[in-house]
C-alpha positions as CSV (number, residue, x, y, z in Angstrom):
1,M,3.3,3.0,16.7
2,S,-0.2,5.7,16.7
3,A,-2.2,6.3,12.9
4,A,-0.7,9.9,13.4
5,S,2.5,8.7,13.8
6,S,2.2,7.0,10.9
7,T,3.1,7.3,7.0
8,I,1.3,4.8,4.0
9,L,2.9,5.2,0.7
10,V,-0.8,4.0,-1.6
11,V,0.3,2.6,-5.0
12,E,-3.2,2.5,-7.5
13,D,-3.7,3.9,-10.9
14,D,-6.8,4.0,-10.8
15,N,-7.6,8.2,-9.6
16,I,-10.7,7.4,-8.2
17,V,-10.2,4.6,-6.0
18,R,-6.4,6.0,-4.9
19,M,-8.5,9.0,-3.8
20,L,-10.9,7.4,-1.9
21,I,-8.7,5.1,0.0
22,V,-6.6,7.8,0.6
23,D,-9.8,9.6,1.5
24,V,-10.4,7.1,4.4
25,L,-6.5,6.7,5.5
26,E,-6.6,10.0,6.3
27,E,-9.9,9.6,8.0
28,L,-8.9,6.8,10.1
29,E,-5.8,9.3,11.3
30,F,-2.6,7.6,8.4
31,T,-0.2,10.1,7.1
32,V,-0.8,9.0,3.8
33,I,1.4,9.6,0.6
34,E,0.3,9.1,-2.8
35,A,1.6,7.3,-6.4
36,A,-0.4,6.6,-9.2
37,D,2.3,3.8,-10.7
38,A,5.4,1.8,-9.5
39,A,8.0,4.2,-11.1
40,E,6.1,7.4,-9.1
41,A,6.0,4.9,-6.3
42,L,9.8,3.8,-6.0
43,G,11.0,7.9,-6.6
44,M,9.3,7.8,-3.0
45,V,10.4,5.1,-1.7
46,N,14.1,5.3,-3.0
47,D,13.6,9.3,-0.7
48,E,14.9,8.2,2.1
49,S,13.6,12.3,4.1
50,Q,10.3,9.8,3.8
51,L,8.8,7.5,6.5
52,I,6.6,4.8,5.5
53,Q,5.8,2.1,8.1
54,L,3.3,0.4,4.7
55,M,3.0,0.2,1.6
56,M,-0.9,-0.7,0.2
57,T,-0.3,-1.7,-3.8
58,D,-3.0,-2.1,-6.6
59,V,-1.4,-5.7,-7.8
60,G,-2.9,-4.8,-11.5
61,L,-0.5,-1.0,-12.1
62,P,-0.1,-0.6,-16.0
63,D,3.5,-0.5,-15.9
64,M,4.9,-2.9,-13.1
65,D,2.8,-5.3,-11.5
66,G,2.2,-5.2,-7.9
67,K,4.3,-8.2,-7.0
68,E,7.3,-6.8,-9.1
69,L,6.9,-3.4,-7.3
70,A,6.9,-4.9,-3.5
71,A,10.4,-6.8,-4.9
72,K,11.9,-3.3,-6.3
73,V,11.0,-2.1,-2.6
74,R,11.7,-4.4,-0.2
75,A,15.3,-4.5,-2.1
76,L,15.5,-0.7,-1.2
77,R,14.0,-0.8,2.0
78,P,14.2,-4.5,3.7
79,G,10.8,-5.7,5.8
80,L,8.8,-2.6,5.0
81,P,5.1,-4.1,5.1
82,I,3.3,-4.4,2.2
83,L,-0.1,-5.3,1.5
84,F,-1.7,-6.1,-2.3
85,A,-5.3,-4.7,-3.3
86,S,-6.8,-6.7,-5.5
87,G,-10.2,-7.6,-6.8
88,Y,-8.6,-11.6,-7.9
89,A,-7.1,-11.8,-3.9
90,E,-8.2,-14.8,-3.8
91,N,-5.4,-16.0,-7.1
92,I,-2.8,-13.4,-5.9
93,D,0.0,-15.9,-4.0
94,A,1.7,-13.6,-2.6
95,P,4.8,-14.1,-0.2
96,A,4.2,-15.2,3.3
97,D,5.8,-11.8,4.9
98,M,3.0,-10.2,2.5
99,H,-0.9,-8.8,2.8
100,V,-3.7,-9.1,1.0
101,I,-6.9,-7.0,1.0
102,G,-9.4,-7.6,-2.4
103,K,-11.4,-4.8,-3.7
104,P,-14.0,-4.1,-3.0
105,F,-13.4,-3.9,0.8
106,S,-15.0,-2.1,3.4
107,I,-13.8,1.1,5.5
108,D,-13.6,-1.1,9.2
109,Q,-11.8,-3.9,6.5
110,L,-9.4,-1.5,5.7
111,R,-8.6,-0.1,9.1
112,D,-8.5,-3.7,10.4
113,K,-6.1,-4.8,7.9
114,V,-3.9,-1.7,8.5
115,K,-4.0,-1.6,11.9
116,S,-3.3,-5.5,12.3
117,I,0.1,-5.2,10.1
118,I,1.3,-1.6,12.1
119,G,-0.8,-1.6,14.8
């Protein structure tokens, strides 16, 4: 699957951080959809017309933490790859089938992590 045909859902409540992540992923030629909170993300995941290959989510969201969001997303789309982004990555107890990247991360680290997950 090429980057251009891969859609990533970015869930981040900090507008500036979300904008930077989206810009980087778009420069890497991924299609990106974005949500500012868990409720908005769940709406997008519920929309079966959205062909999402990866959800990248902040762990510390205001309305529901990223792990709770991931559990709800997996109930709707079993097997969807999940990438947690956190400034406290070493403290994240992510399930074995989910991934973690520590903030701050470089463009190269983000590219390599995403490509290792979705190819």
